[in-house]
N, C-alpha and C positions, 0 to 999 in steps of 0.2 A: 356438670358445665354452666355456666349462666349462658343468657341468650345473646348479652355483650361480649361473653369470652368466644362466642363461636362466629360472632361477626367479626370479631378479629383476626382469629384464627384464619376464616374464612379470605378475608382481606388480605392475609400474609400470602396465601396460597397462590392466589390469583395475582398478584404482584409479581411472586417468584415464577411462575408459570408465561406471563408476560415478558418478564426477562430473559429466558430461557427462548421464547418465541421470537423475540425482536433481536437475538443474538449480542444480547447485554449481559449476559451470564457471567458472574466473577468467576473466578477458579485460582487456583493456586499458578503462580508467575514459574514459568519455565526459563524466561530471557527477560530479561529488562533493558529494555532502550530508549528510555523517556526522559535523558535529558537532565534529570532532578540531580545531577552528581553536581551541575553546574559547569560541566565541561564534555567535550567529546571523547572520555577515556571508556564510556561503555561500549564505544563503537572500535572497529578492528583497524579501520584506516579512514583518510578526509580523501577525495577525491575533488580539491575546489583548488581555486585560486587563492593566493592569501584576501584575507578579510572578508571574504564571499559566504563566510560559514559564521554564525556567531550564535551566543547562548543569551535569551532575552528573557524579561521580567514582564512584559506585556507583549501582545497578546499571550494569554496562556488558557490553556483549555482544561489543566489539570494540574494540580502542584506547584511549586515557585517557578519554574522554567519552562522553556519552550526553545524551537531552535529558529532562527529565520535564516534562508537561504537566499541568495541573490544571484543570478546569472547574468553577465552584462556580454556585451559584444568582445569576439575573442576571448571568451573563458572556455578556453582548452587545456587544461592543466595534465593531460596525458598526452597529447600531444596526437591523438585519435581524430574521430569520427566527430561533429557536431560539438555544443557547449555545455557544460555541467558545474553545478556545484552539489555535490553529493557526499554522503558517507556510507559506508556499507560494513556488515559485521558477518561474520560466519556464523553459523547456526546449526549446521551437521543434519540437516533435514536432506534426506534422501528416499531413495524406492519404498514404497509401503509405509511412510511415515503419515500421520494424519496431526496438522499442524492448525491451532487457533490463533488468530492475531487479531490485535485490536489497536488502533490509532486514531488520531484527529488530525486534519489537515486545513489549513486557513488561507482561503483566496483573498487577499486586501482588495480595496476597492480599485487600486490601480494596477490589479494583477493583468497583466500582457501575454498570451500564450501566442506564439508562432501559428500561421495558418497549418491547417493538416493537422494530424495527430501526433507527430514527434512533438511530444510535451508530456515526459513522463517526470510522475512527481512519487510514486513508491514502485519497486520492483523488485521481483525474486531472479537472480540471474544466475547462471552456470558458467562451463568453461567452455562452452560453444560460442565461437565467435560469431554469432546470429542472435537475431531478435530474442529477449529472456522468455522464456517459458510464461510469467506472470507478470503483467504489467499495468498501471493504472495511468490513465492518460488523459489529457484534455483535448477533444476536437475545435480547435481555433476556427475552424472554417464554418462549422456549422451554426443557424441561425435559429433561436439561441444557441449559443454554445454549450456543448455537452460534456461530463465525464464519462469515459469509457473504462472496460475491464478487458485485456486482451489475454485469452489464456492457449498457450501452444504447447504441443507436446509431440511425442511419437517420433519416428526416424524424422531427420532433417536433412536435405542435401547441403555438404559443406560448403558446394560451389554458389548456389542460388540461395540459401538458408529456407527454402520452403521446406514447412513443417507439414507431416502427416494430417495433424489438424490445428485449423488455426480459427480460433472462434473469439469475434468480438462483440462484447454487450455494452448498450446502452445503460449506465446506472444512475443517470439522475442529470439536471440540468444545471450549469455553473451558475453559483449565485456569489457575487462577490462581497465584502464584508462580512461572510458567514461562515461557521466553523461545521465540517463536517465530520461526523465520528463512523468510522468503518469497523465492523467485524466481521473476520474472515476466517472462514475453514477451508481446508483444502487437504485432499487425500494425494500423497505425489505418488506416480503411478507413470511409465513409460506403457505401462499397456492400456488399450481402449477401453476394455472391461472393467478395470479397476480405479480411475480415476475420478475424481468428484471433485466439485466446489460452490461454496454457500457465502454468499455475502449478505451482510446488512447494511443499509446507509442511514444512519440517523432510527436506527430502530426500525426499520421497514426493509422485508427482505427484496434484494433488488435482482438477486441471481441464484437461480439453484439448478445445477445441471451436474449428470451422473453418466459414466460410461463414456468419458472422453480422457486421453493421455493428458494428463498435465508437468510432465518430464522428457527429458530425452533420455535415451537408453545410456546408461551407465555412467549417469552424471547426476551430481547432487546440485542443493541450491544455494544460495547466500542472499541477505536483503540489501537493498537499499534505499536510500530516502533522502529528499531535495528534490533538485529538479534537474532534468536533462534533455537537450531540447537540439534541432537544427540550427545551423548558423544564421546569426540573426543581428539587426541593428539595433533591435530594443534589449531594454533591461528588465529582467522579470525577478519580481521577489516573492515567495511564499514561507509559509511557517508549519510546522511540522510540531507535534506534541503527544505525550504518551505513550508509543511504541512498547509494544511489548507482546510477548508469545506465552500463553495460558495453558492451562489445562481444564477443563469445563467438570 
């Protein structure tokens, strides 16, 4: 093998290893929810008032399409708590399943979160009517404002909604006019000894935690994306693109 060939092969190996270390490794797609059909048919259902979710051609992070979500005052399509513009999909994830997910989120320059942390932009929910096991949040009260990951699991009190484990991680500073690329690996388990999660944000490992529960006993999860918040007088816009579940 020539010296030039050895250098090329070495470069390729380094690039591949860097991709794995940064959470960017491509693999076989298990479920595609990336809006590339030009509509919302990839999703199981829409939880939004009319006109608050749209498929757009710009800005996009990959392919031809992304999704734009807007939450306006009184945007409560379910007649429950808070205001939302979301889509959700059944994923078949449950106890003992290892899942890898990737997606991109764009916070426009006019993005306006509520004060506090009830600003959910991606989540994995369950049949328990309490906070979800996994939620990605914006802390609108922090200065500067922060992106957060909340992991909950183990037994949960149905009255107080207090979970056996409730961990909050800072995963970055909010930058408007900027795409965030997420790679997320989670082992779903209600057992504190078996659950784990690793998150990369823009190629940098932001969270690595093991030995925590990531699921409520007897429940699976489904994925939701868009924006969900407490009631507000604000109108808030956010963009998502490229969501997929893959096998590394």
